[in-house]
N, C-alpha and C positions, 0 to 999 in steps of 0.2 A: 208112479205119480209123484210130483214134487210136493213139498210141504204146502205150498200155496193151494188153497181149496181142499186140503185134505182133512180128514178126521183123525185126531191124534189123542192117544191116552198116554199119560205119564204117571207111573207109580212113584211114590216118594217125591211128589210134586210140590210139597209145601215148603221145601227149603233146598239149599245147595244147588247141585247140578240140575235137579228136576225142576226147581223153580226157575232157574236160568233158561232152561230149554222151553218151558211153558211161555215165559215172557217173550222169548225170541220168536218162537213159532207163531204166536199170536200177532206179533209185529210184522211177520212175513206174509200174513194173510191166510193162515190156516182157516179152514171153514169152521172148525170147532176144536177146542183144546179141552180135554177132560183132565182135570187135576185130581189125582187120586192119592190119598194118604191115610194112614191110620189116624193122623191128627186132622180131624175134620175142620176144626176152626182154622188151622193153618192153610188147609186146602181152599177153604172158602175165601180167605183173605187174598190168596193169589188169583183164584178164579174170578173174583169180583173185579180185581184190578185189570184183568186182561179180557174180560167179557166171555169167560169160559164157564165150565160147569165143574163144581166140586162134588166129589164122591168119596165117602169113607171106604177104605179098603184095607184089610189086614192081609198082606200077601202070603202069610203062612196058613191061611184058611182057604181051602178049596171052595167052600160055599161063598165066601166073600169075594174071591176072584171071579167065580162064575157069575155072581150077581153084577159085578162091575162090567164084565164083558157083555152079558146078555141084555142088561139095561141100556148100555150104550148102543147096541145094535137096534134094540127096540125103539129108542128115541131118535137116533141119528141115521140109522140104516146101514152103516158100515164102519169098519175100523181100517184105516189105511196104514197107520203107523202105531205100533205099540212099543213103548219104552219101559222095559222091566228094569227100572232105575232104583227102586227102593233097596237100601243096603244098610248094614250095621258094621261098625268097627269091631265091636265085641272084643276089645283088646285083651290079650293075655299071652303069657309065655308058656313054657312047658308045664307050669303049675295051673294053667287055666282050668276053671271048673267045668264040670259036665254041663252046667247051665249055660256058660258062655259058648261052649262048643255047639250046644243045641240051638242057641239063638243064631249063631253065625250060619249054621247049616240050613236052618229053616228059612231065614230071610235071604241070604246071599245065593243059595243053591236051589232050594225048593220053591222059592218065590218065582224065579223065572220058569221053573218046570211047570208049576201050576198055571202060570200065565200062558205058556205055550200050549198046554193041554186044551185050553178053551179058545185061544186066539188063532192058532195056526189052522185048525180045520175051517174056521170062518174065512180066513184069508185065501186058503186054497179053493174053497167053493166060490169065492168072489173073483178068482182069477189072478190074485196077487196081493202083495202087501209087504211091509217091512217090519221086522221084529228085531229090536235092539236091546241087548243086555248091557247094563253098566257093570263091567267087571273091574279090572285094575291092572296096572303094570305089575303089581305084586302077584298077579295070576300068571304072568309070563316069566318073571324072574323073582324068585323068593329072595327077599332081603331082610334087613333088620326091622321088620314090622311084626305085628301080632301073629302068633302061631296059627290060631284058628282063622284069622282073617285071610292070611296068605293061602292056606289050604282051601278054604271055601271059595276064594276067587280063582284059584286054579280050576276047581270043579265048575265054576260058573262059565269059564271059557270052554271047558269040555261040553257043557250043556249047549252052548252056542254052536260049537263045531259039529256036534251030533245033529242038531237041528238043520244046520246048513247042508250037511251031507244028505240027509234024508228028506228034506222038504224044500231045498232049493232046486232050481232057481225060481220056482213059482213064488215062494216066500224068500225074500232077501233077508238073511240073518247076519247081524253084525254085533261086534263086541267093542265097547268103549274101554280103553285101557290107559287111563291117566296115572301119573304118579300122584303124590299127595296134592289135594286140592284145598284151596283156602275156604274151608267150610267148618262148621262146628265139629265135624268128625275128625278133622286134622289133629285136634288137641289130644286125641286118644293114642297117637302113635309116637309121641315124644321125639327124640332125636332121629332125624332121617337123613338120607343121602341127597335128596333133591329139595330145592326151594319149592314151596307150595305154588301151584298154578292158580291163576284166577279163574273163577267160574266162567267169565266171559271168554277167556282163551279156550277153555274146554268146549264151550258151546260153539265157538268158531270152528273148531276142529270137527265137531259133530256135523255141522252143516256141510263142511267140505267133504267129510266121509260119506254122508248120505248121497251126495252128488256122484261120487266115484263108485259107490257100492262096495268098497273094499271091506273084507271081513273084519280086520282089525282097524279100529280108529284110534290112533296113537297121538295124543295132543303134544307130545314132545318126542324127540328122536332118540334120546339115550336108551330108553327101555328096549326099543326095537334093535338097536345096535348090540345091546347086551344079550338079547334073545338070539341073535345071529351068532354071537361069540359062544354062547352056551351050546348051540347046535354043532358048532365046529370043534369045540374043545370043552366038554362039560367039566372035566377035572380042573382045567385051568380057570374056568368060570368060578367054580366053587372055591378054589384057592384064593382067587382075587377077592371074592366077597368075604371070605373068612378074615383076610387081612384088613379089609375096610371096616368090618364090624369090630374087630379088635381095636382098631384105631378110634372108632367112635366110643368104645367103652373106656379107653384110657385118656381121652381128651378132657 
């Protein structure tokens, strides 16, 4: 099913990529957009502007995610697209605290896991659907970004891949893998190798990726080229990144 006339849920929908997708999907004629966020006031602001529904959801809570899914099905009858978009930077290096690791893992990894637990069976019973995880280029190629962020985003891609293998093609599973995006989270990463992407550019790429159904939605080409280089020569990939990181440290 195309976005037009579809029922869509977006977690982390109060800001950033989630807000951009909510606005675009509504403009494209989605039947209903559910803007879910732990920040209910922010979700209400977006939902009111687009004629959608706001729901408070803590993606680290199974009960909260279950309520989001079950209430949406009860009210709207179906879920055609689910975007497990909520994420945290949880910036830190090798000294990152247990609390930062726990936050990154619960939001970036277990958030999509809990969503899949409740959404995927509904989609399979309905005969199909699309489940999309907002991961990161840092989950394809580890670079000079936060330790816990990079590791959790690698795991998020692993979640998407496992779901695609075990529940596709009935449920089409995709992973969005942008580099740094011009959102409030970008400030957590400091010096980076790529210029921040605009939210509009990322959303354009998501729309194109939904049409093709490709597993990885990559808003810019460099990370995929780096991923291919890593597959062909992992040691060379590491050596190149080590040199680039050292260059960033000395600039």
